[in-house]
N, C-alpha and C positions, 0 to 999 in steps of 0.2 A: 505494498499500498502505498503511494506516494505522499509522502507530509506536504504539508501547507505553512505558510508563515502564519498563520493564523492559530496552527499548533504550537507555536513558538513563542517564547519570552522575550520577544524582539522589538527594538524600537530605534530611534535616532535621534541624532543631535539636531537641534532647530535653534538658532541664534536668537528667532523672535518667532512668537505664535508657535510655540511646540503643540497646544490642543489642536489648530487647524492641521498642524503638520501630520499629528498622529490620527486624526479621523480620515485624513486625504489617504493617508498608506496603510490604513488598517491596522495599526499599530495599540498596543498595550500600554507601552512605556515610551517614555521619551526624557532627553536630556537637555538642558538649558543652562544660560548664563543668566547670572542676576548682577546684571551691571555690565559694563566694560571690560572686557577679560585682559585688556593692557593697561587698565586705568590703577591707581592709588585708591582714588576716593570716587565719592558719588554712586556708591553701588545701591540700587533700590530696585523691587519688584516692578518691573514693567507690565502694570495691568490698571486700566481706568479703574478699577477696585484696591488696587495694593494688593497685597502678601494674602489677606483675608479673600479677595475677589478670585484669585489666582487658585487659592486653595479648592474652592467651594465650585469653582468650574471643574478642575480635575477630577473631584470627587462626582461629581454629574457624570461626566465623559468616561468615569472609572480606567483613569489613566494614571499610571504611576510614575512618579516624577523623579529624577535626578538633578542634581546642580553639579554644573563643573566650576569651580573655584578659578579665580583669575589667573592668569598664566604668570604673572608679574609676585606670584608669593614663591618665598624661598625662606622657611624657616629653619632650615640648614645652615644657613651661611653665617661666617663669622664675623660678617657686616653688621653693625648694630643698626646701620641706616636701612637696611634694607629687613632684615630679622626682624625688628621690635614692629613694624608696620606691617610684616608680613603676619606674623601672629595676630596683629590687630583685623586684619582683613580676615583672615581665616577664622578668627570668633566670630566676626559680623556674618561671613556666610552661612555659617553654620545657623545662626539665630534667625536668620532669613530665611533659610531652609527649612527650619521648623515651623515658622510659620506658615509657609505654603504648603506643610504636609508633606517634604519630598523624603526619599528613601535612603538618600545619602548624599554626601559631598566628596567629590572626586580632587584630590589635589598631587599635583607631581611630586615626586620624590626631592626634588630641588639637589642643589651641590655645594659644595664648598671650592673655592679657588685652589690653583696648582699647586701650591707651595702648603697648603693648610692640611693639617692631620685630619682625616676624615673620621676619627673616633671621636672629634670635638663635633662635626656635624650629626652623626649619629645621636649624642648625646644631647645635642642640640633638639634634637626630634623630641626626645624623651621629655625634656622640659617644655617642649610645645604643647606636646599630648596635657601633660600636667596641669598646664594653663586653662585649658578647655573647658568650656560645658556642654559635654557633648549630648545634645539631646536628640541629635539625628547623628549616624557614625560619619567618620572619614574612610575615605576608601584612600590608599595611597598607590598610585599608580607607578608603573615603571614606566623608564624614560628611554629615548633612542640612543641618545649622543651623551658626551660630556667625558673627559680623562676621571675625574673624581668626583663622579654623580655617586647618588645617594641610593638610587635603585636602578641601575643599567643593568649590572650582572647579577647572578645570583648570589656568588658570595658578599655581595654587596647590601642584598635584601635580607641575607642571613643576618650580618652585623646590624641592620637597623633593626630588623624584627626583634633581635635580642634585646635593643637599648630601649625601643617602645614598648616591647612587653615588661620591663619592669616599671611601667607607670601605671599610676593610677588612670581607670578609664580607658585601659588598653583593650577591655573585652570588646571596645567602641571601634577601634581600629578594623580596619579591613583593606583587602587587596582589590585592586582594580588591574586586569592582565591585559594589557594591549598589543596586539599584534602586530602591528606595524612598528611600535616600539620593539617590539622583541625582535622580529626579524631585522631591522636596522641597527639593532643593538651587538648583533652577533652570536646570540643565545643559538644555544644548541634547540633546534623546533622538536627534536625526539623525545616524547616523553615530557615535554616541558610541563606540563598542567601537574604531573603529579610531583616534580621536581619543586614546583613552587609551593603545592600545597604540604609537601613535606617540611618546606621552613615555614609556611604562614600559618597552617592550618587550615585555612580558607582561600577561596577566589569567589569574591562577593558581586562581581561585575567584569563582562568582557568587553575592552572595546575593540569591534570586528572591523579590521582597517586592513586593505593591501596597502604594499608600498608602491612606490615609484620607482623607489633606488635599488641596488643591489644588497645582500645580505653582509651584514658589517659595514655597511657605509657610515652609522650613525646619524644620516640623514632623518628628519621625521615630517615627510611629505607623503598623506596617504592617497591612496587610489583606490578607484570603486574596485569591488570586489571582482574577482576574476581579470580583471586588467593590467594588473601590474606583477612586480616581483616576487611576491610572496606565494611560497607553493599552494595551491587548492586544497590539497589534502590536510597540510598544517592548520589552514583556517577551521574547515571543518573537523579535525579533530580535537583544536582548542574548544570549538562550542559543543562538541558531544563530550569532553570529557570533564570540563569545566560543569558543565551542566546547570548553569545559573543565567540571570540576566545579562542579554545581550544589546549595544547599543552600537550603530553604524556610524562613526564619525567621517563617513567617505563622503567625496563630491556628488550633487547630483540633487533634485528637488523629492518632494514626496513621492511620486512616480517613478522616478530612480530609485530610491530608498526600498520603495516596493518591490520592484522588478529584483533588486539585488538580495533583499529578502527572501523571494521566490528562488532563485538561483542557488543560496544557502540551504533553502527547505529542500532540494531537488537532489542535489547531493547529499543531504541527511539521509 
């Protein structure tokens, strides 16, 4: 029996009008931003009736929401002028995500500078978690590049998880596996889900993205499923083995995302 995208817990990222995108594509989950992802200030819910209005509309549509935190956040860094506002923004994102009834806030693992001790970055993550009121989970996402990144390779993810695990509130810290980032980082695709679960104990969300670039390139450039350089068998394996919510962050409108979900369902 052929699977349908309607049998999958799948959705897509939309910068604006995530619920309209969900209705057009037939999705039951969506991801969006709260505020400009490249900005340090001015983050607010873009809905005529604010957070309460978005929450009500999402509940009426029976669409689960995920919030992607701004890209500028880097709670690992040793630079106080970046780390401190990063913590503040992340706390604000968690608060707003709670108000809209979101299922989680996705945040990149960040990095320290080339000459810094990565252990300091891991401990900065522990301190950040300690300082958060995690009324919704935060999901730390693996990254594509960076020589001193906190979550690019499995050994670094293990050290990050050891540090975060020491924080109060660690139970509300989950993992988001991005397939483009994993491909671009040079991770071994074979059995990757099991390898990550052995470290974190969980994968809470999959960002299912093809890659415009070769494995190990370090380049974070997403491509439509089946049109990039990531092995389709790897993409399907991740969805099957992770067996969790899946979000497309690939190019395209709602129709394209629906077609990509159909592509995935057919291979599954």
